[in-house]
N, CA, C and O atoms as CSV, one atom per row, in Angstrom:
chain,resi,resn,atom,element,x,y,z
A,1,MET,N,N,24.845,-23.137,29.476
A,1,MET,CA,C,25.769,-22.801,28.796
A,1,MET,C,C,26.178,-21.422,29.786
A,1,MET,O,O,25.397,-20.779,30.487
A,2,THR,N,N,27.638,-21.199,29.604
A,2,THR,CA,C,28.224,-20.685,30.954
A,2,THR,C,C,28.613,-19.058,30.399
A,2,THR,O,O,29.116,-18.808,29.304
A,3,THR,N,N,28.486,-18.714,30.760
A,3,THR,CA,C,29.342,-16.726,30.555
A,3,THR,C,C,30.798,-16.506,31.550
A,3,THR,O,O,31.080,-16.669,32.737
A,4,LYS,N,N,31.555,-16.014,30.233
A,4,LYS,CA,C,33.014,-15.984,30.705
A,4,LYS,C,C,32.869,-14.543,31.615
A,4,LYS,O,O,31.971,-13.702,31.590
A,5,THR,N,N,33.694,-14.583,32.150
A,5,THR,CA,C,34.285,-13.223,33.255
A,5,THR,C,C,34.745,-12.312,32.202
A,5,THR,O,O,35.330,-12.611,31.161
A,6,ARG,N,N,34.414,-11.219,32.605
A,6,ARG,CA,C,35.274,-10.201,31.545
A,6,ARG,C,C,36.440,-9.950,32.207
A,6,ARG,O,O,36.408,-10.169,33.418
A,7,LEU,N,N,37.566,-9.508,31.691
A,7,LEU,CA,C,38.862,-9.139,32.362
A,7,LEU,C,C,38.436,-7.627,32.868
A,7,LEU,O,O,38.756,-7.281,34.005
A,8,TYR,N,N,37.885,-6.950,32.213
A,8,TYR,CA,C,37.700,-5.971,32.410
A,8,TYR,C,C,36.126,-5.116,33.562
A,8,TYR,O,O,35.131,-5.794,33.305
A,9,SER,N,N,35.945,-4.570,34.056
A,9,SER,CA,C,34.340,-3.766,34.183
A,9,SER,C,C,34.262,-2.986,34.487
A,9,SER,O,O,35.092,-2.350,35.136
A,10,LEU,N,N,33.020,-2.616,34.088
A,10,LEU,CA,C,32.621,-1.079,33.910
A,10,LEU,C,C,32.453,-0.278,35.061
A,10,LEU,O,O,32.325,0.945,35.117
A,11,GLU,N,N,32.470,-1.202,36.076
A,11,GLU,CA,C,32.023,-0.825,37.504
A,11,GLU,C,C,32.132,1.084,37.932
A,11,GLU,O,O,31.277,1.936,38.173
A,12,LYS,N,N,33.578,1.099,37.855
A,12,LYS,CA,C,33.777,2.568,38.222
A,12,LYS,C,C,33.649,4.031,37.354
A,12,LYS,O,O,33.849,5.229,37.555
A,13,LEU,N,N,33.109,3.000,36.083
A,13,LEU,CA,C,32.636,4.109,34.978
A,13,LEU,C,C,31.338,4.992,35.630
A,13,LEU,O,O,31.153,6.165,35.955
A,14,TYR,N,N,30.446,3.570,35.627
A,14,TYR,CA,C,28.917,3.919,36.152
A,14,TYR,C,C,29.040,4.209,37.611
A,14,TYR,O,O,27.959,3.992,38.158
A,15,GLU,N,N,29.753,4.527,38.257
A,15,GLU,CA,C,29.887,4.982,39.195
A,15,GLU,C,C,29.565,6.583,39.057
A,15,GLU,O,O,28.637,7.245,39.522
A,16,ILE,N,N,30.573,6.916,38.320
A,16,ILE,CA,C,30.978,8.254,38.018
A,16,ILE,C,C,29.709,8.718,37.048
A,16,ILE,O,O,29.034,9.633,37.520
A,17,ASP,N,N,29.303,8.213,35.773
A,17,ASP,CA,C,28.026,8.728,35.414
A,17,ASP,C,C,26.895,7.654,34.754
A,17,ASP,O,O,26.898,7.513,33.531
A,18,ASN,N,N,26.046,6.992,35.479
A,18,ASN,CA,C,25.581,5.947,34.825
A,18,ASN,C,C,24.685,5.667,33.989
A,18,ASN,O,O,24.220,4.577,33.655
A,19,THR,N,N,24.364,7.137,33.521
A,19,THR,CA,C,23.300,7.337,32.635
A,19,THR,C,C,23.368,7.268,31.727
A,19,THR,O,O,22.376,7.237,30.999
A,20,ASN,N,N,24.613,7.207,31.289
A,20,ASN,CA,C,25.073,8.340,30.123
A,20,ASN,C,C,26.263,6.854,28.926
A,20,ASN,O,O,27.469,6.728,28.713
A,21,ASP,N,N,25.047,6.099,28.503
A,21,ASP,CA,C,25.847,5.313,27.483
A,21,ASP,C,C,27.224,6.351,26.326
A,21,ASP,O,O,28.403,6.073,26.102
A,22,GLU,N,N,26.735,7.030,26.047
A,22,GLU,CA,C,27.973,7.698,25.360
A,22,GLU,C,C,29.190,7.934,25.934
A,22,GLU,O,O,30.234,7.740,25.312
A,23,PHE,N,N,29.157,8.350,27.112
A,23,PHE,CA,C,30.386,8.329,28.146
A,23,PHE,C,C,31.250,7.214,27.859
A,23,PHE,O,O,32.236,7.233,27.122
A,24,ILE,N,N,30.624,5.897,28.740
A,24,ILE,CA,C,31.223,4.766,28.721
A,24,ILE,C,C,31.650,4.583,27.222
A,24,ILE,O,O,32.847,4.306,27.139
A,25,ARG,N,N,30.994,4.663,25.999
A,25,ARG,CA,C,31.403,4.639,24.851
A,25,ARG,C,C,32.916,5.436,24.413
A,25,ARG,O,O,33.544,4.957,23.469
A,26,GLU,N,N,33.288,6.266,24.902
A,26,GLU,CA,C,33.553,7.156,24.857
A,26,GLU,C,C,35.536,7.150,25.674
A,26,GLU,O,O,36.552,7.732,25.292
A,27,ILE,N,N,35.294,6.252,26.805
A,27,ILE,CA,C,36.502,5.926,27.900
A,27,ILE,C,C,36.874,4.495,27.265
A,27,ILE,O,O,37.989,4.032,27.506
A,28,ILE,N,N,35.828,3.679,26.338
A,28,ILE,CA,C,36.570,2.586,25.895
A,28,ILE,C,C,37.280,2.922,24.730
A,28,ILE,O,O,38.478,2.679,24.586
A,29,SER,N,N,36.390,3.613,23.688
A,29,SER,CA,C,36.959,4.151,22.837
A,29,SER,C,C,38.770,4.370,23.145
A,29,SER,O,O,39.706,3.729,22.668
A,30,VAL,N,N,38.781,5.685,24.253
A,30,VAL,CA,C,39.945,5.537,24.530
A,30,VAL,C,C,41.293,4.977,24.999
A,30,VAL,O,O,42.464,5.357,25.031
A,31,PHE,N,N,40.541,3.832,25.369
A,31,PHE,CA,C,41.855,2.706,25.942
A,31,PHE,C,C,42.267,2.140,24.238
A,31,PHE,O,O,43.334,2.103,23.624
A,32,LEU,N,N,40.329,1.601,23.747
A,32,LEU,CA,C,41.545,0.684,22.248
A,32,LEU,C,C,41.898,1.783,21.670
A,32,LEU,O,O,42.155,1.366,20.541
A,33,ASN,N,N,42.081,2.835,21.654
A,33,ASN,CA,C,43.061,3.449,20.772
A,33,ASN,C,C,44.052,3.936,21.205
A,33,ASN,O,O,44.606,4.870,20.625
A,34,ASN,N,N,44.446,3.477,22.187
A,34,ASN,CA,C,45.714,4.407,23.221
A,34,ASN,C,C,46.427,2.872,23.832
A,34,ASN,O,O,47.628,2.704,23.620
A,35,ILE,N,N,45.802,2.008,24.432
A,35,ILE,CA,C,46.130,1.469,25.932
A,35,ILE,C,C,47.042,0.461,25.080
A,35,ILE,O,O,48.262,0.370,25.218
A,36,PRO,N,N,46.146,-0.397,24.040
A,36,PRO,CA,C,47.513,-1.355,23.537
A,36,PRO,C,C,48.589,-1.007,22.804
A,36,PRO,O,O,49.665,-1.590,22.675
A,37,ALA,N,N,48.122,0.189,22.250
A,37,ALA,CA,C,49.641,0.625,21.583
A,37,ALA,C,C,50.864,1.683,22.472
A,37,ALA,O,O,51.799,2.260,21.917
A,38,ASN,N,N,50.578,1.725,23.796
A,38,ASN,CA,C,51.155,2.060,24.819
A,38,ASN,C,C,51.661,0.829,25.335
A,38,ASN,O,O,52.815,0.869,25.761
A,39,ALA,N,N,50.858,-0.592,25.407
A,39,ALA,CA,C,51.863,-1.050,25.794
A,39,ALA,C,C,52.836,-2.191,25.538
A,39,ALA,O,O,53.503,-2.967,26.223
A,40,LYS,N,N,52.549,-1.871,23.828
A,40,LYS,CA,C,53.799,-2.586,22.807
A,40,LYS,C,C,54.728,-1.565,22.958
A,40,LYS,O,O,55.902,-1.851,23.196
A,41,ASP,N,N,54.380,-0.471,22.857
A,41,ASP,CA,C,55.744,0.919,23.560
A,41,ASP,C,C,56.504,0.544,24.750
A,41,ASP,O,O,57.727,0.690,24.759
A,42,LEU,N,N,55.749,-0.020,25.949
A,42,LEU,CA,C,55.841,-0.815,27.191
A,42,LEU,C,C,57.126,-2.086,27.143
A,42,LEU,O,O,58.136,-2.454,27.742
A,43,VAL,N,N,56.421,-2.352,26.197
A,43,VAL,CA,C,57.583,-4.173,25.710
A,43,VAL,C,C,58.449,-3.495,24.956
A,43,VAL,O,O,59.571,-3.779,25.376
A,44,LYS,N,N,58.566,-2.268,23.488
A,44,LYS,CA,C,60.375,-1.989,23.417
A,44,LYS,C,C,61.031,-1.220,24.565
A,44,LYS,O,O,62.227,-1.292,24.846
A,45,ALA,N,N,60.063,-0.431,25.238
A,45,ALA,CA,C,61.001,0.304,26.227
A,45,ALA,C,C,61.553,-0.660,27.489
A,45,ALA,O,O,62.505,-0.301,28.182
A,46,VAL,N,N,60.898,-1.823,27.685
A,46,VAL,CA,C,61.401,-2.937,28.650
A,46,VAL,C,C,62.614,-3.305,27.839
A,46,VAL,O,O,63.685,-3.104,28.411
A,47,ASN,N,N,62.668,-3.844,26.522
A,47,ASN,CA,C,63.679,-4.713,25.729
A,47,ASN,C,C,65.252,-3.543,25.448
A,47,ASN,O,O,66.446,-3.796,25.285
A,48,GLU,N,N,64.579,-2.446,25.498
A,48,GLU,CA,C,65.639,-1.343,25.373
A,48,GLU,C,C,66.163,-1.447,26.438
A,48,GLU,O,O,67.387,-1.339,26.361
A,49,LYS,N,N,65.531,-1.722,28.068
A,49,LYS,CA,C,66.325,-1.193,28.926
A,49,LYS,C,C,66.211,0.121,29.239
A,49,LYS,O,O,67.167,0.621,29.834
A,50,ASN,N,N,65.082,0.944,28.932
A,50,ASN,CA,C,65.343,2.069,29.141
A,50,ASN,C,C,63.833,2.479,30.346
A,50,ASN,O,O,62.688,2.921,30.242
A,51,TRP,N,N,64.912,1.913,31.603
A,51,TRP,CA,C,63.976,2.455,32.300
A,51,TRP,C,C,62.671,3.261,32.825
A,51,TRP,O,O,61.586,3.002,33.346
A,52,ASP,N,N,63.765,4.943,32.167
A,52,ASP,CA,C,63.034,6.104,32.412
A,52,ASP,C,C,61.567,5.774,31.922
A,52,ASP,O,O,60.514,5.799,32.558
A,53,ASN,N,N,61.838,5.426,30.465
A,53,ASN,CA,C,60.401,5.599,29.708
A,53,ASN,C,C,59.100,4.029,30.034
A,53,ASN,O,O,57.884,3.930,29.873
A,54,VAL,N,N,60.033,3.181,30.472
A,54,VAL,CA,C,59.189,1.812,31.386
A,54,VAL,C,C,58.452,2.604,32.060
A,54,VAL,O,O,57.225,2.597,31.969
A,55,TYR,N,N,59.275,3.572,33.003
A,55,TYR,CA,C,58.283,4.240,34.419
A,55,TYR,C,C,56.603,4.859,33.848
A,55,TYR,O,O,55.442,4.530,34.091
A,56,PHE,N,N,57.577,6.394,32.583
A,56,PHE,CA,C,56.509,7.404,31.988
A,56,PHE,C,C,55.307,6.039,31.623
A,56,PHE,O,O,54.290,6.288,32.271
A,57,ILE,N,N,55.204,5.253,31.137
A,57,ILE,CA,C,54.133,4.591,30.126
A,57,ILE,C,C,53.844,3.863,31.284
A,57,ILE,O,O,52.622,3.773,31.401
A,58,ALA,N,N,54.414,3.334,32.144
A,58,ALA,CA,C,53.597,2.521,33.241
A,58,ALA,C,C,53.022,3.056,33.923
A,58,ALA,O,O,52.121,2.422,34.472
A,59,HIS,N,N,53.163,4.197,34.205
A,59,HIS,CA,C,52.584,5.399,34.637
A,59,HIS,C,C,51.111,5.888,34.026
A,59,HIS,O,O,49.942,5.896,34.414
A,60,LYS,N,N,51.608,6.157,33.239
A,60,LYS,CA,C,50.195,6.419,31.853
A,60,LYS,C,C,49.664,5.771,31.899
A,60,LYS,O,O,48.574,6.201,32.277
A,61,MET,N,N,49.630,4.227,31.661
A,61,MET,CA,C,48.911,3.345,31.695
A,61,MET,C,C,48.071,2.619,32.828
A,61,MET,O,O,47.110,1.849,32.840
A,62,LYS,N,N,48.904,3.242,33.799
A,62,LYS,CA,C,47.676,2.616,35.475
A,62,LYS,C,C,46.654,3.441,35.234
A,62,LYS,O,O,45.993,2.543,34.712
A,63,ALA,N,N,45.816,4.538,35.142
A,63,ALA,CA,C,44.706,5.491,35.116
A,63,ALA,C,C,44.040,4.786,34.373
A,63,ALA,O,O,42.990,4.631,34.997
A,64,ASN,N,N,43.956,4.208,33.362
A,64,ASN,CA,C,42.659,3.692,32.404
A,64,ASN,C,C,42.899,2.256,32.919
A,64,ASN,O,O,41.835,1.700,33.194
A,65,ILE,N,N,44.341,1.263,33.192
A,65,ILE,CA,C,43.755,0.172,34.181
A,65,ILE,C,C,42.773,0.279,35.431
A,65,ILE,O,O,41.930,-0.578,35.696
A,66,ASP,N,N,43.005,1.514,36.210
A,66,ASP,CA,C,42.441,1.628,37.264
A,66,ASP,C,C,40.922,2.161,37.358
A,66,ASP,O,O,40.149,1.930,38.289
A,67,LEU,N,N,40.643,2.950,36.162
A,67,LEU,CA,C,39.108,2.959,35.207
A,67,LEU,C,C,38.531,2.342,35.160
A,67,LEU,O,O,37.399,2.509,35.614
A,68,LEU,N,N,39.025,0.886,34.416
A,68,LEU,CA,C,38.387,-0.508,33.838
A,68,LEU,C,C,38.579,-1.131,34.717
A,68,LEU,O,O,38.471,-2.281,34.290
A,69,ASN,N,N,38.792,-1.168,35.662
A,69,ASN,CA,C,38.853,-2.533,36.592
A,69,ASN,C,C,39.311,-3.437,36.522
A,69,ASN,O,O,38.786,-4.444,36.997
A,70,ILE,N,N,40.362,-3.456,35.963
A,70,ILE,CA,C,41.628,-4.723,35.078
A,70,ILE,C,C,42.170,-5.162,36.378
A,70,ILE,O,O,43.350,-4.904,36.616
A,71,LYS,N,N,41.373,-5.867,37.351
A,71,LYS,CA,C,41.676,-5.962,38.414
A,71,LYS,C,C,43.095,-6.876,38.639
A,71,LYS,O,O,43.722,-6.707,39.685
A,72,SER,N,N,43.676,-8.038,37.428
A,72,SER,CA,C,44.714,-8.794,37.153
A,72,SER,C,C,46.173,-8.222,36.916
A,72,SER,O,O,47.279,-8.681,37.202
A,73,ILE,N,N,45.843,-7.251,36.397
A,73,ILE,CA,C,47.563,-5.967,36.471
A,73,ILE,C,C,46.974,-5.135,37.230
A,73,ILE,O,O,47.557,-4.087,36.951
A,74,ARG,N,N,46.497,-4.984,37.711
A,74,ARG,CA,C,45.632,-3.727,38.510
A,74,ARG,C,C,47.418,-3.334,39.534
A,74,ARG,O,O,47.987,-2.248,39.422
A,75,GLU,N,N,47.997,-4.578,40.490
A,75,GLU,CA,C,49.336,-4.764,41.012
A,75,GLU,C,C,50.528,-4.738,40.107
A,75,GLU,O,O,51.312,-3.806,40.288
A,76,GLU,N,N,50.780,-5.550,39.225
A,76,GLU,CA,C,51.737,-5.649,38.290
A,76,GLU,C,C,51.758,-3.960,37.524
A,76,GLU,O,O,52.785,-3.331,37.777
A,77,ILE,N,N,51.109,-3.508,36.973
A,77,ILE,CA,C,51.854,-2.006,36.678
A,77,ILE,C,C,52.034,-1.513,37.448
A,77,ILE,O,O,53.051,-0.953,37.040
A,78,ARG,N,N,51.817,-0.912,39.074
A,78,ARG,CA,C,52.311,-0.300,40.089
A,78,ARG,C,C,54.050,-0.611,40.249
A,78,ARG,O,O,55.028,0.128,40.356
A,79,ILE,N,N,53.828,-2.307,40.194
A,79,ILE,CA,C,55.214,-2.436,40.699
A,79,ILE,C,C,55.769,-2.472,39.137
A,79,ILE,O,O,56.974,-2.246,39.249
A,80,VAL,N,N,55.557,-2.593,38.185
A,80,VAL,CA,C,56.692,-2.257,37.050
A,80,VAL,C,C,57.091,-0.927,36.961
A,80,VAL,O,O,58.193,-0.682,36.469
A,81,GLU,N,N,55.959,0.488,37.585
A,81,GLU,CA,C,56.083,1.423,37.427
A,81,GLU,C,C,57.414,1.645,39.116
A,81,GLU,O,O,58.637,1.759,39.024
A,82,ARG,N,N,56.983,1.641,39.804
A,82,ARG,CA,C,57.765,1.247,40.855
A,82,ARG,C,C,58.599,0.822,40.592
A,82,ARG,O,O,59.093,1.833,40.092
A,83,ASN,N,N,59.717,-0.292,40.388
A,83,ASN,CA,C,60.951,-0.854,39.951
A,83,ASN,C,C,61.705,-0.351,38.626
A,83,ASN,O,O,62.920,-0.465,38.467
A,84,ALA,N,N,61.003,0.104,37.885
A,84,ALA,CA,C,61.363,1.237,36.857
A,84,ALA,C,C,61.826,2.453,37.657
A,84,ALA,O,O,63.053,2.529,37.593
A,85,LYS,N,N,61.460,3.118,38.153
A,85,LYS,CA,C,61.675,4.275,38.583
A,85,LYS,C,C,63.155,4.648,39.379
A,85,LYS,O,O,64.040,5.499,39.285
A,86,ALA,N,N,62.742,3.086,40.479
A,86,ALA,CA,C,63.814,3.788,41.359
A,86,ALA,C,C,64.713,2.447,40.173
A,86,ALA,O,O,63.630,2.606,39.609
A,87,LYS,N,N,65.178,1.856,39.700
A,87,LYS,CA,C,65.693,1.063,39.113
A,87,LYS,C,C,66.047,-0.063,39.874
A,87,LYS,O,O,67.251,-0.292,39.989
A,88,ILE,N,N,65.196,-0.850,40.444
A,88,ILE,CA,C,65.094,-1.697,40.998
A,88,ILE,C,C,64.685,-2.913,40.485
A,88,ILE,O,O,63.888,-2.783,39.556
A,89,HIS,N,N,64.989,-4.155,40.805
A,89,HIS,CA,C,64.291,-5.241,41.013
A,89,HIS,C,C,64.068,-5.288,39.239
A,89,HIS,O,O,63.060,-5.723,38.682
A,90,LEU,N,N,65.022,-4.845,38.705
A,90,LEU,CA,C,64.774,-4.731,36.928
A,90,LEU,C,C,64.402,-6.008,36.018
A,90,LEU,O,O,63.828,-6.089,34.932
A,91,ASN,N,N,65.063,-7.170,37.058
A,91,ASN,CA,C,65.062,-8.506,36.659
A,91,ASN,C,C,63.247,-9.267,36.471
A,91,ASN,O,O,62.806,-10.275,35.920
A,92,GLN,N,N,62.834,-8.495,37.008
A,92,GLN,CA,C,61.320,-9.144,37.649
A,92,GLN,C,C,60.125,-8.432,36.266
A,92,GLN,O,O,59.061,-8.904,35.864
A,93,ILE,N,N,61.065,-6.808,35.717
A,93,ILE,CA,C,59.619,-6.220,35.324
A,93,ILE,C,C,59.247,-7.022,33.683
A,93,ILE,O,O,58.156,-7.148,33.129
A,94,LYS,N,N,60.653,-7.473,33.222
A,94,LYS,CA,C,60.243,-8.286,31.842
A,94,LYS,C,C,58.716,-9.398,31.787
A,94,LYS,O,O,58.016,-9.597,30.794
A,95,ASN,N,N,58.541,-9.947,33.090
A,95,ASN,CA,C,57.700,-11.135,32.840
A,95,ASN,C,C,56.386,-10.585,33.095
A,95,ASN,O,O,55.314,-11.063,32.724
A,96,LYS,N,N,56.588,-9.479,33.801
A,96,LYS,CA,C,55.578,-8.688,34.381
A,96,LYS,C,C,54.824,-8.129,33.238
A,96,LYS,O,O,53.670,-8.358,32.876
A,97,VAL,N,N,55.832,-7.253,32.693
A,97,VAL,CA,C,55.253,-6.291,31.292
A,97,VAL,C,C,55.077,-7.218,30.084
A,97,VAL,O,O,54.411,-6.773,29.149
A,98,LYS,N,N,55.444,-8.098,30.015
A,98,LYS,CA,C,54.628,-9.543,29.014
A,98,LYS,C,C,53.294,-10.069,29.430
A,98,LYS,O,O,52.369,-10.535,28.763
A,99,PHE,N,N,53.439,-9.874,30.690
A,99,PHE,CA,C,52.136,-10.472,31.246
A,99,PHE,C,C,50.761,-9.234,31.283
A,99,PHE,O,O,49.646,-9.551,30.868
A,100,ILE,N,N,51.035,-7.938,31.797
A,100,ILE,CA,C,50.166,-7.202,31.029
A,100,ILE,C,C,50.322,-6.712,29.983
A,100,ILE,O,O,49.655,-5.695,30.173
A,101,TYR,N,N,50.745,-6.606,28.829
A,101,TYR,CA,C,50.445,-7.080,27.711
A,101,TYR,C,C,49.408,-7.917,27.160
A,101,TYR,O,O,48.306,-7.589,26.721
A,102,THR,N,N,50.000,-9.167,27.264
A,102,THR,CA,C,48.647,-10.195,26.877
A,102,THR,C,C,47.735,-9.891,27.311
A,102,THR,O,O,46.782,-9.939,26.533
A,103,ILE,N,N,47.471,-9.469,28.557
A,103,ILE,CA,C,45.868,-8.610,29.189
A,103,ILE,C,C,45.631,-8.097,28.467
A,103,ILE,O,O,44.920,-8.528,27.559
A,104,ILE,N,N,46.170,-6.773,28.515
A,104,ILE,CA,C,46.087,-5.274,27.334
A,104,ILE,C,C,45.321,-6.118,26.124
A,104,ILE,O,O,44.126,-5.921,25.905
A,105,GLN,N,N,45.694,-6.573,25.758
A,105,GLN,CA,C,45.081,-7.742,24.134
A,105,GLN,C,C,44.061,-7.869,24.606
A,105,GLN,O,O,43.153,-7.098,24.295
A,106,GLN,N,N,43.859,-8.941,25.568
A,106,GLN,CA,C,42.556,-10.060,25.226
A,106,GLN,C,C,41.301,-8.868,25.934
A,106,GLN,O,O,40.105,-9.090,25.749
A,107,CYS,N,N,41.812,-7.528,26.802
A,107,CYS,CA,C,41.195,-6.360,26.938
A,107,CYS,C,C,40.405,-5.748,25.475
A,107,CYS,O,O,39.263,-5.571,25.051
A,108,ALA,N,N,41.563,-5.598,25.120
A,108,ALA,CA,C,41.266,-4.986,24.231
A,108,ALA,C,C,40.283,-5.848,23.133
A,108,ALA,O,O,39.303,-5.149,22.877
A,109,LYS,N,N,40.245,-7.008,22.486
A,109,LYS,CA,C,39.427,-7.522,21.945
A,109,LYS,C,C,38.114,-7.826,22.209
A,109,LYS,O,O,37.204,-7.922,21.386
A,110,GLU,N,N,38.036,-8.047,23.997
A,110,GLU,CA,C,36.686,-8.192,24.703
A,110,GLU,C,C,35.981,-7.015,24.663
A,110,GLU,O,O,34.752,-6.967,24.693
A,111,MET,N,N,36.516,-6.318,24.613
A,111,MET,CA,C,35.895,-4.921,24.330
A,111,MET,C,C,35.491,-4.548,23.055
A,111,MET,O,O,34.345,-4.100,23.054
A,112,GLN,N,N,35.961,-4.573,22.115
A,112,GLN,CA,C,36.233,-4.282,20.374
A,112,GLN,C,C,34.177,-5.509,20.845
A,112,GLN,O,O,32.995,-5.180,20.947
A,113,ARG,N,N,35.027,-6.952,20.968
A,113,ARG,CA,C,33.191,-7.795,20.954
A,113,ARG,C,C,32.217,-6.682,21.228
A,113,ARG,O,O,31.301,-6.190,20.570
A,114,ASP,N,N,32.831,-6.400,22.680
A,114,ASP,CA,C,30.915,-5.616,23.026
A,114,ASP,C,C,30.792,-4.692,22.972
A,114,ASP,O,O,30.015,-4.226,23.805
A,115,PHE,N,N,31.348,-3.858,22.121
A,115,PHE,CA,C,31.064,-1.992,21.949
A,115,PHE,C,C,31.004,-1.865,20.706
A,115,PHE,O,O,30.368,-0.937,20.208
A,116,CYS,N,N,31.881,-3.089,19.710
A,116,CYS,CA,C,32.122,-2.374,18.608
A,116,CYS,C,C,31.440,-3.393,17.375
A,116,CYS,O,O,31.583,-3.375,16.152
A,117,ASN,N,N,30.725,-4.183,18.186
A,117,ASN,CA,C,29.281,-4.635,16.741
A,117,ASN,C,C,28.332,-3.989,16.352
A,117,ASN,O,O,27.592,-4.443,15.479
């Protein structure tokens, strides 16, 4: 039997408070209630070429990605944020946002499976 590696990690949350499962559940709940919708809004903003909104949403998502240690998109969200703010390398943003969206949706499914059953 093989164990699939999670896309996210609770390591940083346990560093903050390793004795409070309610705290962990609250952070997961905030993620599930906000970040998948933010990812959808990010895709929409890119499609509309609304770079100020792309920057704003990416900036807002970054803390949750860091807190849940989603390493596969940690650098991508920063590149999107930085490039949208500076309005440079805009042709690279769409593919990065598509990847971020996919990973966020997969993380949400994993978290729902791990915490909502």
